[in-house]
N, C-alpha and C positions, 0 to 999 in steps of 0.2 A: 725633506727640509734641510737648508743650509746649517752648518755647526756653528752654535755660539762661540763668539770669540771674545776674551776679555777684552774689554775698551774703557777708555778713561772718559767720563761725560762732563762737561761744562756745568757748573750749579745751576744755570738756567735749565738745560736739558734736564737735568736729575729732578730740579722741582716739577718740571712738568710730568715727567715719567712718574713720580712717587706722590704727585698731589699733596705737596706737603701744605699745611696749615700756615707756615710762616709765608707763603708766595701769595701776596695780596693780588697777584693779576688773574689768578683762575675765577671760575665762578664761586657762588657758595656751595657749600658741602650739598646742601638739598638738592643740587642741579648737576651732581655727578652720580656715576655707576661704573661697575665693573660688568664685563662681560666676557666669557670664556667661550672659543671656536677651537675646533679640532684642527685647524691648519691656519698659516698665515695666509692672507689673500695674495694671489698669484702675479698681483700686478696693482700700483695705485694709480691707475690711469683708468676711469671708468669706461673709456671708450675701446678699451683693448681687453675688457674681462669678458671671459665667456663661459665662467661657472656661477652658479648660484648665488654661493656665500658672497664670493668679491663681489659680484654686480649688485646684491641687495645690500651690503654693507656700505658699499660707496653710494648708492643710490639717493639717500637724502641730502647728500652735498652738493651736489650740482644741480642744475637748470636745463631743462630741454626746450625744444619748440613748443612740442604738445607732449602730453602725458595722459595716463588713465584716470579715470574718476573712480569713486567706489562701486560704480555699476559696471566697470569695464570698457564705459565710453572713452572715445578719444577726445580731449578736450585742449584748448591752449594752455601754455604755460606762461612762457616768456612772451607769447604773440599776443598783441593786443586786438588785433583781427586778422581776417585773412576772405581772401575770394577768388574765384575762378573766372576769370575774365573769358576765358575758352577752353575745353577739355584739356587741352595741352600747355595751360598757362596759370601757374599758383602764383597769387601775390600775398604776401605777407607783411603786416607791419609791426615791427619789434617795439614793446613797451619802452617809454621812455625813462631814463635816469637809472639803468640798472647797470651794475657793477660787479666786479669779483671782489673777493674778499682781501686782495691786496689793492684796491682802489682803482684799478684800470677799468675802463668802461664795457660793457655788452652791448655792442650796437650792430647796426646791419652789416658792417664791413667784418665784425666777428663773426657772424653768422655765414656771412659768405665764404670767408675761409674755411669754417668747419666744413659745409657742404663741399666745397672744392677736395677737402681732404677725404671725406667719405667717399666721393666718387672716383679719387685717384686709384686707378688698377694697379700700379706700380707698389702703391705705400702699403704700410703695414695695418690699415684698418681692416679688421675680420670680416666685415660684411660687405666689403667694397663691390662685390660682383652684384649685390642687389641695387646698385645706384648707376647701372650701366643706362638706365632710360633716361639721365640727363642729358639735353641737348647744348644747354648753355644756362649761366645763371649772372646776374646783375645786382647791384644794390645801390641804392641812392638815399642817403641819410638813413633813417629807420626802416626804410622799405626795402624788402629782398624779393626778385623774381626769379621763379624757377620756369624754365622752358624744357617742356619734355616732347622726346621723340614721338612718344603716343602716349594716350591716356594710360593711368598708372592706378589702377584700384588700391592698393596696399600702401601707397605713398604716404598718408596722414602717421600710419602706423611706424612707418620707417623714419618719421621725423620726431621719435621720440627718444633718440640717442642723445646723450649728454653734450653741452655744450662747454668747450674749453677756449681758453686764452690760444690765438694763433700761432704763439711762440712755443706753446705747450704739447701742439698737436703732434701726435705720434710718438711722446715720450715714453721710454719704456723703462725706465728706472726713475726713482725718487719720487718726492710728492708732485700734485698736480692741485694749483689752485683752485678751490671751489667758489661757488656763490651763495649757497645757503649752510656751509660749514665749511671745516677745514681738516686736515688732516696735522694735526699740531707736532707730532714727532713719530717716526717709526723706525725702530731698532733694528740696525743693521744685522743683527743675528736672526732677523725674522722670528721675533719671540713676543715681542707688544709692539700697539699702536695706541696712540692717543688722538681722539676726535673731537671736534666741537661741533655740535651738530644742533643749530637753532636754539642756542644758549644753553645747552646741557653739554657737559664733559664726560665722554666716554673711554674708559681706559680698557684695552682690549688685550686680552694674553692669549696664549695659546696653549693648549694642552690636548696632546694626542690620546691618552688614555681615558676611556669614559669613567673608570674608577674615580680615578684621580679629580675628573673634573667634577663628579658628583661630591666628593669630599669638600673640595672648595668650596661648593656650594652650601654645603652642610656646615661647614665651620664659619660660614659668613664672610668666605675671601673671594667671594664673587655673590653678583647679583642675578646673572642670567647665562643660561648655557645653551647655545645653539650649535645645531650639526652633530649632535651626540646622539644615542640612543642607550638608556642606561640598562643595565640587567633587569629583568623580572624580578621582583621579591626585594629589591632595594628600597629601605622605607623612605617615604617620601614626606607623607604629612607630618609623621613623628618629627621629620627633620625639619620643620617648616619650610618644604618644597613645594610648589604647584607644577602642573605638567599641562600644558597647553597645545592640543593635537589639531593639525590642520592639514588640508591637501594641497600640494602643489600642483602647478599646471604642468607636469613634467611626466615622461614616461621612462622607465629605465629598460634599458635594451642590452642585447648581446650583439655586437656587430660583427659581421663576416667580411674580411678581406675579399672582394671579388675578383682583384686585380690577377691573381697567379694561383696555380694547383695549391692545395687539392679544394681550395674552397670556391674557385670558379665553376665549380660543378653545381647546378640545381639540385639534382638529385641528393647531395652530400648535405646542402644548406636545407633541404626540405626533412632530411632525416633528423638532423641535428635539432631542428624545431620542433619537431614532434616529440623528439624526447626530452625537451624540457616544459612539461606540463606546467601548468601555476599552481597545482596542489602543495607540492613541498616549498614553496616558496612563501605561500601564506601561512604554513604552519612557522616557519623561520619567522616570520612577522607577527605570531600570534593573533594573525586576523586584523591588524593594524595596518591595513594596505588598500590599494585598489588596483584594477587590471582593466586596460582597455589594449585589444589587439592591435588596433590603429586609430588614430585620433587626429583630427585636424581643429581640435579644440572643441568647435560647436558640434551640439550633437546630431545635427542634420547632416554633417559629413562623416559620420562613422559607419565604417561596415562591419559585418561579422569576419572573423579570420577564416579563409579559405581551409578545407582539409589539407592537412600535411601528409605528405608520403611515411609510412612507415616499412616500404619495401625493404628487404634484406640489400644491403650494399654490394654491389658487384665485386668490389676490390677492396684490400684492407688498406684501412685510413691511416697514415703515420700519425706520429703523437702530435698535437697541436698546442700551441702557446696561448694562453691566456694573457692579456695585458689589461691591467686595471691599477689606478693610484693607491700608492700604500697607505694614504690618509684616513681611508675611509674604513672602519672596522667592519662596516655592514657590508660592503663591496666584498672585503676578504671572506665574509661567510656565504655571499652569494657564490663567490668564486670556487669555493670548497663544495658547496653544493653542486654546482653544475660539473665540477669535476668527478664528483661521486655519482651524479645521473647519468654522466655519459660513458662512465667506466661499466657501468651495468648493460650498456650498449656496446661495449665492446670497444670504445675510441677511448685513447688514452690522453689525457690534458696536463700540461705543464703550467702551473701557473706563475706569472711574473708580476709581482707589484713593484712598481717604480713611482717615486715622487710626481708631483703633478706636472712641474713643467717639463718633465722630460716624458712623461707620459703624453701631454698635449702636443708636444713635439713630433711623436711617432706617430699619432693617429694623425696629425696634417699630413706627414709624409707617406703614409700608408705602409707603414713599417709595423705590421704586425697580421697575424692570423685571425684571432679571436679579441675581441675587448669589451669590457663593461663599461657602459656610459648611460648618460641621460639626456634626453631633449628638453628643451624648456621652450613651452610652445606661447606665441603670442596671440592678440586678440584676432588679427585678421589670419584667414586660413592660407594665406600663400607662403610655402614651404620651398622656395627655389633654392635657398642656401643648403637644404637638407637632401635635395634627391637631384637637382640639377647636376649635370655634367661637369659643369663650372662652380657648382656650389662650395661654399667655404667650410661647410662643415658635412660635406657630403665623403665623410671618412670611410666609408665601405667602396667607394669607386664606382658607384652604379653611374651607369651611361647606356640611356635608351633613348634613341629619338624621338620616339613617341610620347616620352616624358617631358623630355625636353620642349617640344612643340605645346603640351597641354599647360606646362608651367607658364610659357609666355602667353598663352590665349587667357590664362587665369589672370594674368598680371593686367591686360588691356581690356579685360571686360568687365564693365563696371554693372551689368544687371544681376541682381542678386540671384535671381532663378537659373539663368544661364551659367551663372559661375558655379553654382552649387552642381550643377551636372558635370561641368568641367573637373572638378575636385573628386566628385565620385568615382569618374572614369580614372583619373590619377591614381586614388588610393587603390583602386584593383589593381592596376598595373605593377603599383610599387609592392604591394603584398603578394603578389604572384611571382615578382623577382626575388623575393626574399633577400634583400640587402642586409636584413638583421631580423631578431625575434625580439618581441616585446616582452618584459617579464613583469610582474608584480611590482609596482611602486610602492614604497614605503611612505606611510604618513609621515609628514616632518612635524617634529615636536619640539617644542620649548620650552625648557624649565627654569624657574623663576623663583626666587623667594618669596614668600606671602608678602601680599602688600605692594607689589610692582606691578602696576597696569602696563599690559602690553598689547594694544590694540594689532589684532592680526586681520589684513585685507581679505575680503572674500576672493574666491577662485576668480581672479582678473588678469588673465594671461600672465606674462612675467612678473607680473606685479602684485604676487601673493606671498611673498616671503616677509615672517615678522620683520626682519631686520631693516625693511623699506620703511617701517615707520618709526624709527629710532628716534627721531624729533618729537613723537607724539607721546612717547613712553612716560608714564609718571612714577615718581621715585618715591620709594618710603622713606622713612626716617633712618637715618643711618645707626648701625647697632652702637651700644653706648660706649664701647671701646675705640671708637673712630671719631667719636666727639671731642 
C-alpha cells in the first residue's frame, strides 16, 4: 500500500471524511455506517477491477445492461427489452430517462461507446479478448444492435459489465461517476473512502491487522469488517459482534508458470500437486472452507481430480519462488503451509509477498514461478479468459490447440447438452495439463455489530459478496456517543 503523506484538506472534504454533524449536506445519521477492509480498492473504475473486494465494493454504485437476480438468472438491468432477430443479431432497447449522478444521460450512444471499449483489443479493458465475437455495432436513439460473427452462447453474461460515461472509459486513476451511487471522496494516501450508495453514506477505512480490525468493531469505531478472518478464541458475542459466513463462487489455487523451466515439466507439476493434499489446509481453516478440484460452477460440469504422480523426481529441483499479495494474512499462512509441505518432499520454496498492484502486474507479465490466487466464476460455464491461449487471466501460460478449439466450440454451441459435453472434455484436458492445483477455499466471513442487517446473496456467480448488497444493508441506531 502507498505510504500515507501529510495533506491539507479543504473544510468541505474534511466534512465529508469525518461526517461532521455541522455539515447539513450529508444524509441523516441513521443512514450512514462505517466499514473496515484489509486493503484499499485496487481501482475506482469498476470495469478495471479484477479482485473480489474491489469489484464487490463498487458493484452497487453502477448500472449494467444485464445483471443477476437472486436465483442466479441473467435479467435486464438498464435494458427495457431485447430480442434476437437472428442468431447473430441482438437488439437492445435502453430504458428512457436514465442519467449518471452528474446529470449526464445514459442512452444508446453511451452503451455503444462502452461496447466499443469492451471490444477494443488494444485498450486496457481486462476482458477484451472475450469480445472478439463482435462484428459491428450500431445505435439509433435508445436502440442498440450487436452484430455477431457467429452465435455466442455466453453473450448475455458478458453484458453484465458496468456502464460508464464515454469520457471515463479506461480511466485508471481517480473517481468514476456512478448511476446508483458515488465515490464522494478518496484519500490519496489510500486509507479511506466515502461512498454514497442508494441514499446511504458508507465511510470505508483500511486496517491490515485483523486484531486491530476486531478492536475497532469492539470499541464501536466500525460497524462491519469484511475481508479479514479473526483468530479463534476472540470473544465475539460478549463484544457485541456477529459473524456471517458464506461461500464465494471462487476457488483458491496455486498457479505454475508453464513458460520456462523448471515448471514447464509436467512430471514436476504433478509431483507438486500430489504434495499439496487438502487436509492440512482444512486444518488451517478449522474446517470452515470448501474444496472442488475443478469446477465450471454448475455441478454438471465437475469432474473428479485425476490421480497425481508421486514418482521420485529424476533431478534436483532448484529453489522455487512463491508470489502472493502481502495484504492477505490468510494467503500468507497458506504460503507458509505450502513451503512446509514441499520442504518435506525435498523442494525449497522462497516466499515473495508484494503489494497487490505489483502482484497483479507480475501475474499478467508471467513474471513468477509459483503464485497464490483465486478465480471468481460467473454463471455461464465459459472460461476462455482462464484457459485460452489469449485469455486475459491465463496467468500460467497454458497453450493447447485442442483447448482453444473447444473454447471456441463452447462459445458457439447453444444446445445445453452438446455444450455440456464440450466443457467436460475441456475440463479433462485442463486438469491433465496441470496449469495449477486447486486448494481448499475459505468460507468468507462478514463481521458486524449486532443489529446491523446485511443481506448476503446466495451463491450466484461472482454476485455472491456481501458488499454487493451495500444499498440494502439496514443500519442500527448509532452509539450514544455518536449522537
